Residue, then its C-alpha position, 0 to 999 in steps of 0.5 A: m748362587m741360588q735363586t728363586y724363579i716363579a713359574v707361571v702355571d697353566k692348564d686348559p681342560g683335557s691337556a697336560y699342565g704347561v709351565w713357563f719361566p717369564d724371567v727366562p724366555g724359552c724356558f718351559s715344560a709340561a706335566d701330566e700330573s700336578e705332582e710332577l710339576f715342581a721336578k719338571a719345572t727344576e729340570a727345565l730351569s737346569l737345562h735351559i739356563d746358562p751358566s755363564n749368563v743366569p737371568q735375574a729373577r724378580t720378586i713375586d710382587a715384580l712378576r704380578s705386575d707383568p702384563e703377561v703374567m697378570q692375564s695369565l693369572r686372569e685365565g687361571a694360571y698360579l704361580l709356582a716358585i722354583p729353586y735354582f743354583l749355580p753349583t761352583e767348582r770350589i769345594v769347602r769343608a763343612n762340619i754338620s752333627i748327624d745321628q751315628g745311625s743315619l751316618l752308618a747308612i750314608d756310609e753303607t749307601a755311598h760305598q755300595r754305589g762307588m761315592t764318597r760320603s760327601a758326594f752322596m750327601t751333595k747329591a742327596a741334598i740337591a734332589a732334595i732342593q729340587g723336589k726329586l725326593 
């Protein structure tokens, strides 16, 4: 299951960027550089959300009418879409097509790290989704 949560990003002069999630009370983070925001916000969501009680994410249009979000936007904040997914315990088989050279590189790297091809590809895909690549 994947949902996209909207983060509110604000920054006062001389301070770090602050990130908070209107739909996930108490979930916030900060970053010194704007390039770090996506990864920091993604990490905050993954650490904060209880997998047994995932809050419903509102649409960006619904959030724009939220008084607290509106006030932050008037004060110079902006919105950032952050994906969150809840991994399941169910493993499924998938058939993919991939360039042979890429597959050989994946297999070699996975072997060097003591991982299976599937585990390596899953970890790499999740890192990309979360903005860590």
